[in-house]
BARO-563536 format. One record per residue (C-alpha): residue number from 1; residue in one letter; x, y, z. Coordinates in steps of 0.5 Angstrom, whole numbers, plus 2048, in hexadecimal, padded with zeros to 3 digits. Each point is the difference from the previous one (the first is absolute). Layout:
! BARO-563536
[r NUM, A, [X, Y, Z]]
...
//
This chain:
! BARO-563536
[r 1, M, [831, 81C, 83B]]
[r 2, L, [7FE, 7FF, 808]]
[r 3, R, [805, 806, 801]]
[r 4, V, [7FD, 804, 7FB]]
[r 5, V, [7F9, 7FF, 803]]
[r 6, R, [803, 802, 807]]
[r 7, D, [804, 806, 7FE]]
[r 8, I, [7FA, 803, 7FD]]
[r 9, K, [7FC, 7FF, 806]]
[r 10, E, [7FB, 7FB, 7FD]]
[r 11, K, [7FC, 806, 7FD]]
[r 12, F, [800, 7FE, 7F9]]
[r 13, K, [7FD, 7FB, 7FA]]
[r 14, A, [804, 7FA, 7FD]]
[r 15, E, [801, 804, 7FA]]
[r 16, Y, [804, 806, 804]]
[r 17, V, [804, 7FA, 803]]
[r 18, V, [802, 7FE, 7F9]]
[r 19, D, [802, 807, 7FE]]
[r 20, M, [804, 800, 806]]
[r 21, L, [804, 7FA, 7FF]]
[r 22, V, [801, 801, 7F9]]
[r 23, G, [803, 807, 801]]
[r 24, K, [7FA, 804, 7FC]]
[r 25, P, [800, 807, 802]]
[r 26, T, [7F9, 801, 7FF]]
[r 27, T, [7FC, 807, 802]]
[r 28, A, [7FD, 7FD, 806]]
[r 29, L, [807, 7FD, 803]]
[r 30, K, [803, 807, 7FF]]
[r 31, A, [7FA, 803, 804]]
[r 32, Y, [802, 7FC, 806]]
[r 33, N, [807, 800, 7FF]]
[r 34, H, [801, 7F9, 7FF]]
[r 35, H, [805, 800, 7FB]]
[r 36, E, [805, 802, 805]]
[r 37, L, [7FF, 7FA, 804]]
[r 38, E, [805, 7FB, 800]]
[r 39, V, [7FB, 7FA, 7FE]]
[r 40, F, [7FE, 804, 7FA]]
[r 41, G, [803, 7FC, 7FA]]
[r 42, S, [802, 7FA, 804]]
[r 43, G, [7FD, 7FB, 7FC]]
[r 44, D, [802, 803, 7F9]]
[r 45, D, [804, 7FA, 7FE]]
[r 46, Q, [7F9, 7FD, 7FF]]
[r 47, D, [7FA, 802, 7FC]]
[r 48, V, [7F8, 802, 801]]
[r 49, H, [7FE, 7F9, 7FF]]
[r 50, Y, [805, 7FD, 805]]
[r 51, W, [7FE, 805, 806]]
[r 52, S, [7F9, 7FF, 7FE]]
[r 53, A, [801, 7F8, 801]]
[r 54, V, [803, 802, 807]]
[r 55, I, [7FB, 804, 802]]
[r 56, R, [7FB, 7FB, 7FE]]
[r 57, H, [803, 7FA, 803]]
[r 58, S, [802, 804, 807]]
[r 59, L, [7F8, 801, 800]]
[r 60, V, [7FF, 7F9, 7FF]]
[r 61, A, [805, 7FE, 805]]
[r 62, G, [7FD, 805, 805]]
[r 63, L, [806, 804, 801]]
[r 64, I, [7FC, 806, 7FE]]
[r 65, I, [7F9, 802, 800]]
[r 66, K, [7FC, 804, 7FB]]
[r 67, E, [7FB, 805, 803]]
[r 68, I, [7FA, 800, 7FB]]
[r 69, E, [7FC, 804, 805]]
[r 70, N, [806, 805, 800]]
[r 71, Y, [801, 801, 7F8]]
[r 72, G, [804, 7FA, 800]]
[r 73, L, [806, 802, 804]]
[r 74, L, [805, 7FB, 802]]
[r 75, K, [802, 7FF, 807]]
[r 76, L, [805, 7FB, 803]]
[r 77, S, [7FD, 7FA, 804]]
[r 78, E, [803, 7FE, 806]]
[r 79, K, [803, 7FA, 7FC]]
[r 80, G, [803, 806, 7FC]]
[r 81, W, [803, 803, 805]]
[r 82, A, [803, 7FA, 803]]
[r 83, Y, [803, 7FE, 7F9]]
[r 84, L, [803, 807, 800]]
[r 85, D, [804, 7FD, 806]]
[r 86, A, [801, 7F9, 7FD]]
[r 87, P, [800, 800, 7F9]]
[r 88, Y, [7FF, 7F9, 7FC]]
[r 89, S, [7FF, 7FE, 7F9]]
[r 90, I, [7F9, 800, 7FC]]
[r 91, M, [7FF, 7FD, 7FA]]
[r 92, L, [7FD, 805, 7FB]]
[r 93, T, [7FC, 7FF, 7F9]]
[r 94, R, [801, 806, 7FC]]
[r 95, N, [7FA, 804, 7FD]]
[r 96, H, [800, 800, 7F9]]
[r 97, N, [7FF, 806, 7FB]]
[r 98, Y, [7FB, 7FE, 7FB]]
[r 99, D, [802, 805, 7FB]]
[r 100, E, [807, 7FD, 800]]
[r 101, M, [7FC, 7F9, 801]]
[r 102, E, [7FC, 801, 7F9]]
[r 103, E, [807, 801, 7FD]]
[r 104, E, [803, 7FA, 803]]
[r 105, T, [7FA, 7FC, 7FE]]
[r 106, R, [802, 802, 7F8]]
[r 107, T, [807, 7FF, 801]]
[r 108, G, [800, 7FA, 805]]
[r 109, A, [805, 804, 805]]
[r 110, S, [7FE, 7FF, 807]]
[r 111, T, [803, 802, 807]]
[r 112, A, [7FA, 7FD, 804]]
[r 113, A, [802, 7FD, 807]]
[r 114, V, [7FB, 7FA, 7FE]]
[r 115, D, [7FE, 7FA, 804]]
[r 116, P, [804, 7FB, 7FC]]
[r 117, Q, [7FC, 7FA, 802]]
[r 118, L, [7FA, 803, 7FE]]
[r 119, F, [803, 803, 7FA]]
[r 120, S, [802, 7F8, 7FE]]
[r 121, M, [7F9, 7FE, 801]]
[r 122, L, [7FD, 805, 7FC]]
[r 123, K, [805, 7FF, 7FA]]
[r 124, D, [7FE, 7F8, 801]]
[r 125, L, [7F9, 802, 800]]
[r 126, R, [801, 804, 7FA]]
[r 127, K, [803, 7FB, 7FC]]
[r 128, R, [7FB, 7FB, 802]]
[r 129, I, [7FA, 805, 7FD]]
[r 130, S, [804, 801, 7FA]]
[r 131, K, [801, 7F9, 7FE]]
[r 132, K, [7F8, 7FF, 801]]
[r 133, L, [7FE, 806, 7FC]]
[r 134, N, [806, 7FF, 7FB]]
[r 135, L, [803, 807, 801]]
[r 136, P, [807, 802, 801]]
[r 137, P, [801, 802, 808]]
[r 138, F, [801, 807, 7FF]]
[r 139, V, [7F9, 801, 7FD]]
[r 140, I, [7FD, 7FE, 807]]
[r 141, F, [804, 805, 804]]
[r 142, Q, [807, 803, 7FF]]
[r 143, D, [805, 7FE, 805]]
[r 144, P, [800, 808, 803]]
[r 145, S, [7F8, 7FE, 802]]
[r 146, L, [802, 7FA, 803]]
[r 147, E, [806, 803, 804]]
[r 148, A, [7FB, 806, 802]]
[r 149, M, [7FB, 7FA, 803]]
[r 150, S, [805, 7FD, 803]]
[r 151, T, [802, 807, 804]]
[r 152, Y, [7F9, 802, 802]]
[r 153, Y, [7FC, 7FA, 800]]
[r 154, P, [7F9, 802, 7FD]]
[r 155, I, [7FA, 7FC, 802]]
[r 156, T, [7FB, 803, 7FD]]
[r 157, M, [7FE, 802, 7F8]]
[r 158, D, [801, 807, 802]]
[r 159, E, [806, 800, 803]]
[r 160, L, [803, 7FB, 7FA]]
[r 161, Q, [7FE, 806, 7FB]]
[r 162, N, [804, 804, 804]]
[r 163, M, [806, 7FC, 7FE]]
[r 164, P, [805, 803, 7FA]]
[r 165, G, [7FE, 7FD, 7F9]]
[r 166, V, [7F9, 7FD, 803]]
[r 167, G, [7FA, 803, 7FE]]
[r 168, A, [7F8, 7FE, 801]]
[r 169, G, [800, 7FC, 7FA]]
[r 170, K, [806, 7FC, 801]]
[r 171, A, [7FF, 7FF, 808]]
[r 172, K, [7F9, 7FE, 7FE]]
[r 173, R, [802, 7FB, 7FB]]
[r 174, F, [806, 7FD, 804]]
[r 175, G, [800, 803, 807]]
[r 176, N, [7FC, 7FB, 804]]
[r 177, D, [805, 7FA, 800]]
[r 178, F, [806, 805, 802]]
[r 179, L, [7FB, 803, 806]]
[r 180, E, [7FF, 7FA, 803]]
[r 181, L, [807, 7FE, 800]]
[r 182, I, [802, 806, 803]]
[r 183, Q, [7FB, 800, 805]]
[r 184, S, [802, 7F9, 802]]
[r 185, H, [807, 802, 800]]
[r 186, V, [7FF, 806, 805]]
[r 187, E, [7FB, 7FB, 804]]
[r 188, D, [805, 7FA, 801]]
[r 189, N, [806, 805, 801]]
[r 190, E, [7FC, 805, 805]]
[r 191, I, [803, 805, 7FB]]
[r 192, E, [7FE, 808, 803]]
[r 193, R, [7FE, 803, 7F9]]
[r 194, P, [802, 807, 7FF]]
[r 195, I, [7FA, 804, 803]]
[r 196, D, [801, 806, 7FB]]
[r 197, L, [800, 7FD, 7F9]]
[r 198, V, [802, 805, 7FB]]
[r 199, V, [7FB, 802, 7FB]]
[r 200, K, [802, 802, 7F9]]
[r 201, S, [800, 807, 7FF]]
[r 202, V, [7FE, 800, 7F8]]
[r 203, A, [7FB, 806, 800]]
[r 204, N, [803, 804, 7FA]]
[r 205, K, [803, 7FA, 7FD]]
[r 206, S, [7F9, 7FD, 800]]
[r 207, K, [7FE, 806, 7FC]]
[r 208, L, [805, 7FF, 7FB]]
[r 209, K, [7FF, 7F8, 7FF]]
[r 210, I, [7F8, 801, 7FF]]
[r 211, S, [802, 805, 7FB]]
[r 212, I, [805, 7FC, 7FC]]
[r 213, I, [7FB, 7FA, 801]]
[r 214, Q, [7FA, 804, 7FD]]
[r 215, N, [805, 803, 7FA]]
[r 216, I, [801, 7F8, 7FE]]
[r 217, D, [7F9, 7FF, 800]]
[r 218, R, [7FF, 805, 7FB]]
[r 219, K, [806, 7FD, 7FC]]
[r 220, V, [805, 806, 801]]
[r 221, S, [807, 7FF, 7FE]]
[r 222, L, [805, 7FF, 806]]
[r 223, D, [804, 805, 7FD]]
[r 224, D, [7FA, 805, 800]]
[r 225, I, [7FE, 7FE, 807]]
[r 226, A, [807, 801, 802]]
[r 227, E, [801, 807, 7FD]]
[r 228, S, [7F9, 802, 803]]
[r 229, K, [802, 7FE, 807]]
[r 230, G, [807, 804, 7FF]]
[r 231, I, [804, 7F9, 801]]
[r 232, E, [805, 7FC, 7FD]]
[r 233, M, [7FE, 7F9, 7FC]]
[r 234, N, [804, 7FD, 805]]
[r 235, D, [7FC, 803, 806]]
[r 236, L, [7F9, 7FE, 7FD]]
[r 237, L, [803, 7F9, 7FF]]
[r 238, K, [801, 800, 807]]
[r 239, E, [7F9, 802, 802]]
[r 240, L, [7FD, 7FB, 7FB]]
[r 241, E, [805, 7FA, 804]]
[r 242, S, [7FD, 803, 806]]
[r 243, I, [7F9, 7FF, 7FE]]
[r 244, V, [800, 7F9, 7FD]]
[r 245, Y, [805, 7FD, 806]]
[r 246, S, [7FA, 803, 805]]
[r 247, G, [7FB, 7FC, 7FC]]
[r 248, T, [7FD, 805, 7FB]]
[r 249, R, [7FF, 7FE, 7F9]]
[r 250, V, [802, 804, 7FA]]
[r 251, N, [800, 7FF, 7F9]]
[r 252, I, [805, 804, 7FC]]
[r 253, D, [800, 7FB, 7FA]]
[r 254, Y, [7FE, 806, 7FC]]
[r 255, H, [806, 803, 801]]
[r 256, I, [805, 7FA, 800]]
[r 257, D, [7FD, 7FE, 7F9]]
[r 258, Q, [802, 807, 7FE]]
[r 259, V, [807, 801, 802]]
[r 260, M, [802, 7F8, 800]]
[r 261, D, [801, 7FB, 7FB]]
[r 262, E, [7FB, 7FA, 801]]
[r 263, D, [806, 7FB, 801]]
[r 264, H, [803, 804, 805]]
[r 265, R, [7FA, 800, 804]]
[r 266, D, [7FF, 7F9, 800]]
[r 267, D, [807, 7FE, 801]]
[r 268, I, [800, 804, 806]]
[r 269, F, [7F9, 7FE, 803]]
[r 270, L, [802, 7F9, 7FF]]
[r 271, Y, [807, 801, 804]]
[r 272, F, [7FC, 802, 806]]
[r 273, K, [7FB, 7FB, 7FF]]
[r 274, E, [804, 7FA, 7FF]]
[r 275, D, [808, 801, 801]]
[r 276, A, [800, 806, 806]]
[r 277, E, [802, 7FE, 807]]
[r 278, S, [7FF, 807, 802]]
[r 279, D, [7FD, 807, 7FD]]
[r 280, D, [807, 803, 800]]
[r 281, I, [801, 804, 7FA]]
[r 282, P, [808, 800, 7FF]]
[r 283, T, [7FF, 7F8, 800]]
[r 284, A, [7FB, 801, 7FB]]
[r 285, L, [804, 804, 7FB]]
[r 286, E, [806, 7FB, 801]]
[r 287, E, [7FC, 7FA, 7FF]]
[r 288, L, [7FC, 803, 7FA]]
[r 289, G, [806, 804, 7FD]]
[r 290, E, [801, 807, 801]]
[r 291, D, [802, 802, 7F9]]
[r 292, E, [7F9, 7FE, 7FE]]
[r 293, F, [7FC, 802, 806]]
[r 294, S, [7FF, 807, 803]]
[r 295, E, [7FF, 801, 808]]
[r 296, E, [7FA, 804, 7FE]]
[r 297, E, [7FD, 7FA, 7FC]]
[r 298, V, [801, 7FB, 805]]
[r 299, R, [7FD, 804, 806]]
[r 300, M, [7FA, 801, 7FB]]
[r 301, V, [7FF, 7F9, 7FF]]
[r 302, R, [801, 7FE, 807]]
[r 303, I, [7FB, 805, 802]]
[r 304, K, [7FB, 7FD, 7FB]]
[r 305, F, [802, 7F9, 803]]
[r 306, I, [7FF, 802, 807]]
[r 307, S, [7F9, 803, 7FF]]
[r 308, E, [7FE, 7FA, 7FB]]
[r 309, V, [802, 7FA, 804]]
[r 310, G, [801, 803, 807]]
[r 311, N, [7FA, 804, 801]]
//
Protein backbone atom coordinates (compact mmCIF):
# COMPACT_ATOMS: atom_id res chain seq x y z
CA UNK A 1 0.00 0.00 0.00
CA UNK A 2 2.82 2.41 0.87
CA UNK A 3 4.46 1.71 -2.49
CA UNK A 4 1.24 2.72 -4.23
CA UNK A 5 1.08 6.00 -2.31
CA UNK A 6 4.71 6.62 -3.24
CA UNK A 7 4.36 5.71 -6.91
CA UNK A 8 1.34 7.96 -7.48
CA UNK A 9 3.37 10.84 -6.02
CA UNK A 10 1.28 11.21 -2.82
CA UNK A 11 -1.39 13.17 -4.71
CA UNK A 12 -4.52 11.08 -4.21
CA UNK A 13 -7.10 10.08 -1.60
CA UNK A 14 -7.61 6.74 0.11
CA UNK A 15 -10.32 5.60 -2.32
CA UNK A 16 -7.97 6.13 -5.25
CA UNK A 17 -5.23 4.15 -3.50
CA UNK A 18 -7.64 1.28 -2.86
CA UNK A 19 -8.71 1.28 -6.52
CA UNK A 20 -5.05 1.02 -7.48
CA UNK A 21 -4.47 -1.88 -5.11
CA UNK A 22 -7.44 -3.98 -6.20
CA UNK A 23 -6.82 -3.19 -9.87
CA UNK A 24 -10.00 -1.26 -10.61
CA UNK A 25 -9.41 0.65 -13.89
CA UNK A 26 -11.49 3.75 -13.16
CA UNK A 27 -11.73 6.71 -15.50
CA UNK A 28 -9.53 8.74 -13.16
CA UNK A 29 -6.85 6.06 -13.10
CA UNK A 30 -6.80 5.86 -16.87
CA UNK A 31 -6.64 9.64 -17.17
CA UNK A 32 -3.36 9.60 -15.23
CA UNK A 33 -2.19 6.35 -16.91
CA UNK A 34 -1.81 4.87 -13.45
CA UNK A 35 -3.30 1.59 -14.66
CA UNK A 36 0.01 1.10 -16.48
CA UNK A 37 2.09 1.32 -13.29
CA UNK A 38 3.65 -1.84 -11.90
CA UNK A 39 1.82 -1.41 -8.58
CA UNK A 40 -1.61 -1.37 -10.26
CA UNK A 41 -3.49 -4.46 -9.04
CA UNK A 42 -0.64 -5.41 -6.71
CA UNK A 43 -3.17 -6.13 -3.97
CA UNK A 44 -5.89 -7.81 -6.01
CA UNK A 45 -5.68 -10.92 -3.82
CA UNK A 46 -7.57 -8.93 -1.16
CA UNK A 47 -10.80 -6.91 -1.30
CA UNK A 48 -11.67 -3.25 -0.78
CA UNK A 49 -12.50 -3.74 2.91
CA UNK A 50 -9.12 -5.32 3.61
CA UNK A 51 -7.19 -2.46 2.04
CA UNK A 52 -9.38 0.12 3.77
CA UNK A 53 -8.35 -1.53 7.05
CA UNK A 54 -4.69 -1.41 6.02
CA UNK A 55 -4.96 2.33 5.32
CA UNK A 56 -6.78 2.93 8.60
CA UNK A 57 -4.13 1.09 10.61
CA UNK A 58 -1.33 2.78 8.70
CA UNK A 59 -2.81 6.13 9.73
CA UNK A 60 -3.04 5.01 13.36
CA UNK A 61 0.53 3.66 13.21
CA UNK A 62 1.77 6.95 11.77
CA UNK A 63 3.06 5.44 8.52
CA UNK A 64 0.93 7.75 6.41
CA UNK A 65 -0.68 11.15 6.93
CA UNK A 66 -4.06 12.31 5.69
CA UNK A 67 -3.86 15.99 4.80
CA UNK A 68 -7.36 17.14 5.73
CA UNK A 69 -6.66 20.69 4.62
CA UNK A 70 -5.57 19.34 1.24
CA UNK A 71 -8.70 17.33 0.34
CA UNK A 72 -7.61 14.31 2.38
CA UNK A 73 -4.63 13.35 0.21
CA UNK A 74 -2.48 10.54 1.60
CA UNK A 75 1.20 11.27 2.21
CA UNK A 76 4.02 9.09 3.51
CA UNK A 77 5.40 10.16 6.87
CA UNK A 78 9.07 9.87 7.77
CA UNK A 79 8.14 6.67 9.56
CA UNK A 80 6.44 5.45 6.38
CA UNK A 81 9.50 6.10 4.25
CA UNK A 82 11.61 4.24 6.80
CA UNK A 83 9.13 1.34 6.73
CA UNK A 84 9.62 0.96 2.97
CA UNK A 85 13.33 0.44 3.59
CA UNK A 86 12.84 -1.94 6.54
CA UNK A 87 9.32 -3.46 6.68
CA UNK A 88 7.97 -5.16 9.81
CA UNK A 89 4.73 -6.94 10.78
CA UNK A 90 1.64 -4.98 11.86
CA UNK A 91 -1.53 -6.60 13.24
CA UNK A 92 -4.70 -5.51 11.42
CA UNK A 93 -8.39 -5.36 12.32
CA UNK A 94 -10.44 -5.89 9.19
CA UNK A 95 -13.10 -3.34 8.25
CA UNK A 96 -16.69 -4.60 7.94
CA UNK A 97 -19.02 -4.37 5.03
CA UNK A 98 -22.28 -3.61 6.82
CA UNK A 99 -24.51 -4.87 4.03
CA UNK A 100 -22.77 -8.22 4.42
CA UNK A 101 -22.91 -7.93 8.19
CA UNK A 102 -26.67 -7.50 8.19
CA UNK A 103 -26.86 -10.79 6.32
CA UNK A 104 -24.38 -12.34 8.76
CA UNK A 105 -26.58 -11.21 11.63
CA UNK A 106 -29.45 -13.22 10.19
CA UNK A 107 -27.44 -16.30 9.23
CA UNK A 108 -24.97 -16.44 12.10
CA UNK A 109 -21.98 -16.32 9.75
CA UNK A 110 -19.07 -14.02 10.45
CA UNK A 111 -15.57 -13.32 9.23
CA UNK A 112 -14.75 -10.67 11.80
CA UNK A 113 -11.30 -10.43 13.38
CA UNK A 114 -12.51 -10.04 16.94
CA UNK A 115 -10.91 -9.47 20.32
CA UNK A 116 -11.41 -13.01 21.69
CA UNK A 117 -11.13 -11.98 25.34
CA UNK A 118 -13.75 -9.25 24.99
CA UNK A 119 -16.00 -11.51 22.92
CA UNK A 120 -15.93 -14.13 25.67
CA UNK A 121 -16.66 -11.48 28.32
CA UNK A 122 -19.59 -10.12 26.31
CA UNK A 123 -21.04 -13.62 25.89
CA UNK A 124 -20.77 -14.18 29.65
CA UNK A 125 -22.52 -10.85 30.28
CA UNK A 126 -25.26 -11.76 27.80
CA UNK A 127 -25.75 -15.09 29.57
CA UNK A 128 -26.08 -13.39 32.97
CA UNK A 129 -28.58 -10.87 31.62
CA UNK A 130 -30.59 -13.56 29.86
CA UNK A 131 -30.86 -15.56 33.09
CA UNK A 132 -31.83 -12.47 35.06
CA UNK A 133 -34.55 -11.54 32.57
CA UNK A 134 -35.51 -15.16 31.82
CA UNK A 135 -34.86 -14.66 28.11
CA UNK A 136 -32.92 -16.77 25.59
CA UNK A 137 -29.44 -15.25 25.02
CA UNK A 138 -30.10 -14.70 21.31
CA UNK A 139 -32.93 -12.33 22.21
CA UNK A 140 -30.47 -9.97 23.91
CA UNK A 141 -27.85 -9.70 21.14
CA UNK A 142 -26.86 -12.23 18.49
CA UNK A 143 -23.26 -13.44 18.20
CA UNK A 144 -22.48 -11.29 15.11
CA UNK A 145 -23.48 -8.20 17.10
CA UNK A 146 -21.11 -9.20 19.91
CA UNK A 147 -18.37 -9.90 17.36
CA UNK A 148 -18.77 -6.40 15.93
CA UNK A 149 -18.58 -4.93 19.44
CA UNK A 150 -15.40 -6.96 20.01
CA UNK A 151 -13.90 -5.50 16.85
CA UNK A 152 -14.88 -1.83 17.02
CA UNK A 153 -15.12 -1.31 20.80
CA UNK A 154 -18.18 1.02 20.87
CA UNK A 155 -18.31 3.02 24.11
CA UNK A 156 -21.23 5.38 23.41
CA UNK A 157 -24.86 4.67 22.67
CA UNK A 158 -24.52 6.19 19.19
CA UNK A 159 -21.57 3.94 18.40
CA UNK A 160 -23.41 0.90 19.73
CA UNK A 161 -26.35 1.60 17.43
CA UNK A 162 -23.95 1.39 14.48
CA UNK A 163 -23.27 -2.27 15.24
CA UNK A 164 -25.15 -4.81 13.10
CA UNK A 165 -28.36 -6.06 14.67
CA UNK A 166 -28.42 -3.22 17.21
CA UNK A 167 -31.07 -0.55 16.79
CA UNK A 168 -32.10 2.27 19.09
CA UNK A 169 -34.64 0.15 20.97
CA UNK A 170 -32.31 -2.75 21.68
CA UNK A 171 -29.41 -0.45 22.54
CA UNK A 172 -31.55 1.45 25.04
CA UNK A 173 -32.94 -1.70 26.64
CA UNK A 174 -29.77 -3.79 26.90
CA UNK A 175 -26.85 -1.58 25.92
CA UNK A 176 -25.61 0.14 29.08
CA UNK A 177 -24.06 -2.94 30.71
CA UNK A 178 -22.31 -3.87 27.46
CA UNK A 179 -20.94 -0.34 26.98
CA UNK A 180 -19.59 -0.27 30.54
CA UNK A 181 -17.86 -3.61 30.04
CA UNK A 182 -16.33 -2.55 26.72
CA UNK A 183 -15.09 0.78 28.10
CA UNK A 184 -13.55 -0.94 31.11
CA UNK A 185 -11.84 -3.48 28.84
CA UNK A 186 -10.50 -0.73 26.57
CA UNK A 187 -9.12 1.27 29.50
CA UNK A 188 -7.67 -1.72 31.38
CA UNK A 189 -5.84 -2.97 28.29
CA UNK A 190 -4.97 0.46 26.84
CA UNK A 191 -6.64 -0.45 23.55
CA UNK A 192 -6.48 2.07 20.73
CA UNK A 193 -9.97 2.09 19.27
CA UNK A 194 -10.54 2.52 15.52
CA UNK A 195 -10.94 6.23 14.86
CA UNK A 196 -13.30 5.82 11.95
CA UNK A 197 -16.11 3.63 13.23
CA UNK A 198 -17.94 2.66 10.08
CA UNK A 199 -21.49 3.97 10.02
CA UNK A 200 -24.14 1.74 8.51
CA UNK A 201 -25.29 3.07 5.17
CA UNK A 202 -28.96 2.23 5.18
CA UNK A 203 -30.73 5.17 3.56
CA UNK A 204 -32.45 3.20 0.83
CA UNK A 205 -33.02 0.20 3.06
CA UNK A 206 -34.53 2.43 5.74
CA UNK A 207 -37.16 3.65 3.29
CA UNK A 208 -38.12 0.07 2.52
CA UNK A 209 -38.22 -0.90 6.19
CA UNK A 210 -40.35 2.12 7.10
CA UNK A 211 -42.76 1.30 4.30
CA UNK A 212 -42.98 -2.33 5.44
CA UNK A 213 -43.71 -1.27 9.03
CA UNK A 214 -46.38 1.18 7.86
CA UNK A 215 -48.06 -1.52 5.78
CA UNK A 216 -47.99 -3.93 8.72
CA UNK A 217 -49.56 -1.27 10.93
CA UNK A 218 -52.38 -1.15 8.36
CA UNK A 219 -52.56 -4.97 8.50
CA UNK A 220 -51.73 -5.46 4.84
CA UNK A 221 -50.99 -9.13 4.16
CA UNK A 222 -47.33 -10.00 3.82
CA UNK A 223 -47.98 -11.45 0.36
CA UNK A 224 -49.44 -8.13 -0.79
CA UNK A 225 -46.56 -6.17 0.77
CA UNK A 226 -44.00 -8.34 -1.02
CA UNK A 227 -45.84 -7.98 -4.32
CA UNK A 228 -46.17 -4.20 -3.98
CA UNK A 229 -42.44 -3.86 -3.26
CA UNK A 230 -41.44 -6.19 -6.07
CA UNK A 231 -39.66 -8.62 -3.75
CA UNK A 232 -40.02 -12.30 -2.91
CA UNK A 233 -41.52 -13.44 0.40
CA UNK A 234 -38.08 -14.69 1.43
CA UNK A 235 -36.66 -11.18 1.01
CA UNK A 236 -39.56 -9.64 2.92
CA UNK A 237 -38.95 -12.01 5.82
CA UNK A 238 -35.26 -11.05 5.77
CA UNK A 239 -36.25 -7.39 6.09
CA UNK A 240 -38.61 -8.20 8.95
CA UNK A 241 -35.91 -10.23 10.69
CA UNK A 242 -33.52 -7.30 10.38
CA UNK A 243 -36.18 -4.97 11.79
CA UNK A 244 -37.00 -7.03 14.88
CA UNK A 245 -33.41 -8.06 15.61
CA UNK A 246 -32.50 -4.37 15.68
CA UNK A 247 -35.06 -3.80 18.43
CA UNK A 248 -38.17 -2.58 16.60
CA UNK A 249 -41.45 -4.25 17.47
CA UNK A 250 -43.87 -5.33 14.74
CA UNK A 251 -47.13 -7.24 15.04
CA UNK A 252 -47.76 -9.75 12.26
CA UNK A 253 -50.33 -11.78 14.22
CA UNK A 254 -53.05 -10.83 11.73
CA UNK A 255 -51.10 -12.54 8.93
CA UNK A 256 -49.98 -15.54 10.97
CA UNK A 257 -53.56 -16.17 12.08
CA UNK A 258 -54.67 -16.25 8.45
CA UNK A 259 -52.01 -18.59 7.07
CA UNK A 260 -51.07 -20.84 9.98
CA UNK A 261 -52.75 -23.37 12.20
CA UNK A 262 -53.03 -22.14 15.80
CA UNK A 263 -51.41 -25.28 17.22
CA UNK A 264 -48.48 -24.94 14.82
CA UNK A 265 -48.00 -21.33 15.85
CA UNK A 266 -48.06 -22.18 19.56
CA UNK A 267 -45.69 -25.13 19.16
CA UNK A 268 -43.10 -23.00 17.35
CA UNK A 269 -43.43 -20.13 19.81
CA UNK A 270 -43.03 -22.50 22.77
CA UNK A 271 -39.96 -24.06 21.15
CA UNK A 272 -38.17 -20.70 20.92
CA UNK A 273 -39.29 -19.74 24.41
CA UNK A 274 -38.39 -22.90 26.31
CA UNK A 275 -36.32 -25.34 24.25
CA UNK A 276 -34.18 -23.43 21.76
CA UNK A 277 -30.50 -22.92 22.52
CA UNK A 278 -30.20 -20.69 19.46
CA UNK A 279 -32.50 -19.08 16.91
CA UNK A 280 -31.13 -21.25 14.10
CA UNK A 281 -33.88 -22.18 11.62
CA UNK A 282 -32.45 -25.55 10.40
CA UNK A 283 -32.08 -26.64 14.03
CA UNK A 284 -35.64 -25.53 14.77
CA UNK A 285 -36.98 -27.48 11.79
CA UNK A 286 -35.06 -30.56 12.86
CA UNK A 287 -36.43 -30.33 16.40
CA UNK A 288 -39.99 -29.50 15.39
CA UNK A 289 -40.19 -31.85 12.42
CA UNK A 290 -39.59 -30.79 8.83
CA UNK A 291 -42.56 -32.85 7.65
CA UNK A 292 -44.98 -30.87 9.82
CA UNK A 293 -43.55 -27.36 9.78
CA UNK A 294 -42.32 -25.22 6.89
CA UNK A 295 -39.34 -22.89 7.01
CA UNK A 296 -41.62 -19.93 6.27
CA UNK A 297 -43.85 -20.79 9.24
CA UNK A 298 -40.90 -21.08 11.61
CA UNK A 299 -39.41 -17.80 10.41
CA UNK A 300 -42.69 -15.93 10.83
CA UNK A 301 -43.18 -17.20 14.38
CA UNK A 302 -39.53 -16.43 15.18
CA UNK A 303 -40.19 -12.85 14.07
CA UNK A 304 -43.24 -12.79 16.34
CA UNK A 305 -41.23 -14.24 19.23
CA UNK A 306 -38.28 -11.83 18.95
CA UNK A 307 -40.66 -8.89 18.57
CA UNK A 308 -42.80 -9.75 21.59
CA UNK A 309 -40.19 -11.14 23.95
CA UNK A 310 -37.05 -9.24 22.98
CA UNK A 311 -38.44 -5.84 22.08
